N, C-alpha and C positions, 0 to 999 in steps of 0.2 A: 238220575243220569248226572255225571259229572261235567265241570265247564270245559273240559277237553274232549267229549264223547258228543254234549253239546255242538261247540264249536263244528266238529268233523261229522258228526251227522247234517248240521245245516248246509256246512260245505260240499257234502255228498251228496243232498236234493238237488241245490242248484247248477252242480256240475251235470249229473244228470240230467237236467232240464233246458239247462242252457244251450246255445249256438258254438259254445267253446267246447264244450266236452261233444255236441255231435260232431264238429272236426276236430279234433284229437280221437275219437274213434274211428274215423273214417280214415283219418291221415296213418292211426299207427295199421289199419288193415291193408291202406295201400302199400305201406312198406314193407308189409311181410309177406306180401307176394311176390316183393322184387326179390326177397332174401331165396335159396335156397332152402327147400322144404327139411331136411336132417338139419339144418340150422336153425330154424324160427324159433323152435323151442329152448335155444340159448341163446336167441338174440333176444327173444321175444317171450318169457315165461309168461304163462297163464294160471291163472291160479286154481285149483282142484278142489273142487263144492263136492261133498260127500252130505247128503239127507239119509239122517234117520227116522224111519217109521214104524211105529209097533204095531204091528197082525197081531191081534191077540195077546200069544203068550211068547210071540217072535217078534225080532230088531229086524227089518229090510233096511236092508243096506243101497243105496242110490247115491250112483258115482255120474259127473253131469261127462259131456262128449261131445263140444265143439255146441254147448246151448243148450242141448238135449238131455238129461236123464236118464240112464237106464239101470237095471238095476245087478249087483255086482254080482257074476258069478261065480267058480270053484267049482273047480273038478270032484273035487273033495266036498261031498256035500256037508259032511259031517265038523266044516269049518265054522267056528264062533262067531257071530256077527263082530266081536269088537278084534279076534285076528283078521279080521277081512280092513278092516278102516287101517290099525299098524301094517298091514303088509300096503295099502295102498298110501300108507306115509312112506313108508319105507322106497315105495317104487318112483314117487315124487321128484326125485332127482334136485332136492332145494327149492323147489315151488314150494308156494305155501300150502295147506289144505284145511282149506275153513268145515269144521264140522257142526251141522244143525240139526237138531232136533226135532222133529214137526210134530207138532198137535194136531188130529185129525180138528175139522173145524166143528164139530159137533161137540170135543171137549173143552173148546173158549168161546168165550163170549162176545163177539166183532159187531161193535156200532160204529154208524158213523155217525158223529159229531160237528157243530158249527160252531166254531169263537169269532170276534172281532179281532181284527188286526191288531191292534194293539194287544190282544191276551200272547204273541209271538214271542216276546222275550220271558216268559213267566210262565211257559205252555205247564211246565209240571206240578207248580203251584195252583194254579186256574185249576188243570184237570184235579186233582188231590181233593180241592175246595166243593170241585161242583160234583163229583163223582155219583155221590146217592142220586142224582135227576137222571142219568145212564144208564145205572146198574142196579141190581138190587143186594148191594154189599157192602160193608164199608172198607174204606180205605187200607186196614189195617189187616182185613181179611185178604186182602187182595193182591196179585201179582199183574202188573199192567206196564202197558206199552203201548206207542201211537208211531204213525206214521204219517207224514203230513200227501194228503191227494191234492198235489198239484194239477190236475185234469178240473177238480172243480173249485177249487181255490181263483179268491178273486180280489181286487184292491181294498173289498168292504168287510171280506170274511175270510176265514181259514179254513178249511173243512178238512178233519183230523178223522183218520183211519184206527180207532181202539181197541184193542185185546184185551179181555183182564179173564184171569183163570187163579184158581183159589190157591193159595200159598200151600199148601202141604201136597200139590199136586206136583207141584215144582220142585218141593222138597224129595220126593218122590225119585222123579228125575234125576236129579242131583246122585240123588246116593248110587242109580243103579247106574251111571256114569262113572262115578269115583271107584266103583269097587274094581268095575273093570282097566281103571287106568286110562280110561279117556276124560278129555276135557273139548270141551263143548266152548264152540264160539259163539252160537244162537242158542236159543229156544224157540219156535217160532209155528207158524199157525199155516195148516195148509189149507189152500181155496181152491185145491187143481181138482181133476180128478184121479180115479185110482189109475189108470192106464198112466197119466204124467202127473206128479206131482206140482205144486207149484206153491211158491212160500209167499205170504202176505207180506212181509219186508218187515216185520218187527224184531225188537227181542224182546222177550221174559225174562231170559235168566237176569237172577241177581248180579252185580258188581260183580262181588266178592267172588264169583263160581266161574266168572267169566275165562277163556283163553288170556294170557297176560299180551298185551298187544307190545309186538314191535316198532318203534317210530324209529328206526334207524333211514329208511328210505325218506319218512318224513323229515327229519335232521338234515341226511344227507339233500336234500332237494332246498331244505330251504338256506340250507350253506350255500348250496351252489347259486340258488339264486341272488341270497348275498353278493357271493363276490361276483354276479355279472351287472349287478348293479355300482360294484364300487368300479369295477373293470369299464364298466360305461361312464361312471363318474370321472374317473380316468385320464381315460379315450378323450371324452368333452375337456376338461381342464385343461390338459394340455394342448386341445388344439386350439381352445378360447388362449390360453396363455401363447401359444406359437403366433396365431390369426393377432394380439398386441400387442408382441413381439417388432412382429413385419408393420402392424401400425405407425409404430413408435420408430422405426428404423425410418420407414419413408414418408413418414412427420419430421425428421431431423436431418433427411434428403431434399426433402420438401423444401423446408427452410432455409437450407445452404443454398438452394437452385433461387429460391424469393431474393436473399442477400447478394449471391449475384448476378441475377435478373437487375436488381437496384443498381450497382455497380455499375454494369455494363448500360443502363440507361444514362446514368452520370455521365462516363467518359462518352458516349454518344452524342449526349448533349453539348459538354464541352469540343469535341472532335466540330461537330454542327456549329457551334461559334468559332471555334479557328478557321475553320474553310470559309465564314463569312466573315470575318476578319480579313484572311488574306486575301478572299477574293475582293474584300473593299480597296487594301492596299493597291495591289493589282491594276483594280481598274484606276486606284487615283496614279497609281505610277504611270499606265497605259491613256491617263487624260490628258494628266500634267506631266511635263516633260521634269525633267528634277533640274536642281539649279548648276548641276556642274555643267550642263548640256547645254542651258542659256546663257550662264560664262564665257566657254567656250567658244558654241556660235556667235557671240555678241564681239567679242575681243578678234574675229573673224571678218565680221560684218564690218565695224565700223572702221573709219581711216584712224591713221597715223596721229592726223591733228587734232584729233580728238579723246576725249577723257569723259571720264565718269567721275563726278561724284556723290554720287549717291544712289543706289538700288535699292529696290523696294519690290519684294514679292509678297503679295497679299491673294493667296487661295488661289484664285482664277486670272489675277490680276498682276502686271507690270507695270513698275515706273522708274522710268531712268530719268537722272537730274546730271548735266553736265554739261562742258562748254567744248566750241566747235568752230571752224573758222567759217562753214557754211553748214545752218544748223537746219537749212530745210531741205540739204540735199539726202540727210539721213534718214527719212522718211522711206522714202523709193527704196533704199539698201534696204534698211529692217523689215519693208515691207515682205523682202524675197524668205524671210525665214518663215523653216515650218513648227517653229518654238513658240509662237506668238501670232497673235493675226490683229490687222486691223490697228495698226501702230498711228498717231497724231498726237499732233503736238500741242501743247494745251499752255493756258496762261501768256502766249506771243513769245517771244522774242527778244531777250536785251542785252545790250552789250554791254562788256566786262571792263573799264577803263582800266583797270590794271593790266590787263593779259592783250588785252585788246581782242579777247573770243567773245563768241556770239553765247549767251547763256541760257538751256532750252532744259522743257520739261516735258520729254515723250511718253505715253502711256501708251497700251498694249492688249489685247488681252489673251489670255493664257490657252487657252480652250475655244475650238471654230465655233463659231455663233452660227446659229440656226438659221438657214433659210426662211425668212417669211414667207408664208403661201399667198397667191395671188386671189383676189378676190375678184374670184370669175359671175359675181351677181350682176343682174340690170337692174337696176331704177329704173 
C-alpha cells in the first residue's frame, strides 16, 4: 500500500465514523431533497458500484440502486457479462463506475486480529512480520489486505479484519478481466447472503493492477481549500490593517485634542488670572477714589486763603500739609467729603512768622472704617 493510498484509507476510515462525515452525509441528503428530481443526478452525481461474482462458470453482474444491489438484467440473455459492464459505463453519464470483483467467503481466509495502537503507523510491516501467527501461509505465497474495525477498536488496541488469498487465484482473476478489457477497482470478499451480496471492505487487488485513480477532485478540493485560506487570511489581514489605520487616526486625533485641551486649560487659567486682576483693580478703584477725584474735591473744599505744600497718599491714608488763615475750620469742611473719612489735625497748629498763616498737618482715611460692634454682654 502506497503512502497516498494509506493516507487516503486512514482519512476515509476517520471520515466514515466521525461526526463530520455524518453531518456532511445528512447535509448532502437534505440538499438533494430540495433539488428537483430531474436535476439531482446532475447536481449530486452518485458513483455507480458494480459487483462481479462468479457462480460456477458464469460471472453475475450486480449493480447498486440507491444502496441495494440488484442483478443486471438484459432482454437479450446472450449478452456477455463484460458487455453488461461496458453498457453500464456508457450509461453512467460521466459518473464514476467502481468495478469490484467479489470472492466467495469460502475462497478467502478472513481473520480478526488485535494489535497495539502503537502498531497503527506501520501496519503493513507488522502484519507481514507476524503473518505466520494468523494464517498457515508465508507472506510471499499470498495476497493480503485488511480493514480497521472501528467498532471494536479502542485506545489500547486496534482490531483488524484481515483477508488472505493465494496469489495464483489473484492472477487468474486479473487475467480473466484483462482478457475482457475490464479494469477492476478492487478485489474484495463477499460476506453477505446469496440474495444480497455485501463487501468486506478490503482490496486484495495488487496496486499495479488497479484502475488508475484520478485525483483531480482531490487536487481541486485542496486548491479550493488553499484559496479559501488565502482569501480568509486576506480578509482578516485587510480588516486588521483597516482597524490599525483607524486606531492610528484616532490616536492622532486624540493627541491633537489633548494638545488643544492643554491650550484651552492654559487659556482658561490665564483668563481666570485676568478676571481676578480685573476684579482686584475694580475693587481697588471702588474702594479707593482716584487721585484726580481727590485733588478735584480738595480744590473745591479748601478756602482760597489755604494752600497745600505737601500731599501724601499712602494706600488707605491721606495726609495734607499746608498753611491757612484758620486751620481749625478746615476739618469740618473736609469732613463733608465722600472721598475720605475722619479728617483730623495732628501735631498741633503753629504760626509761620514769614506768612503769618497757621501751618497744619491733616490726616484722613481713604476707606470708610467699619463701625465697632457693641458689646451687649453683661458682667
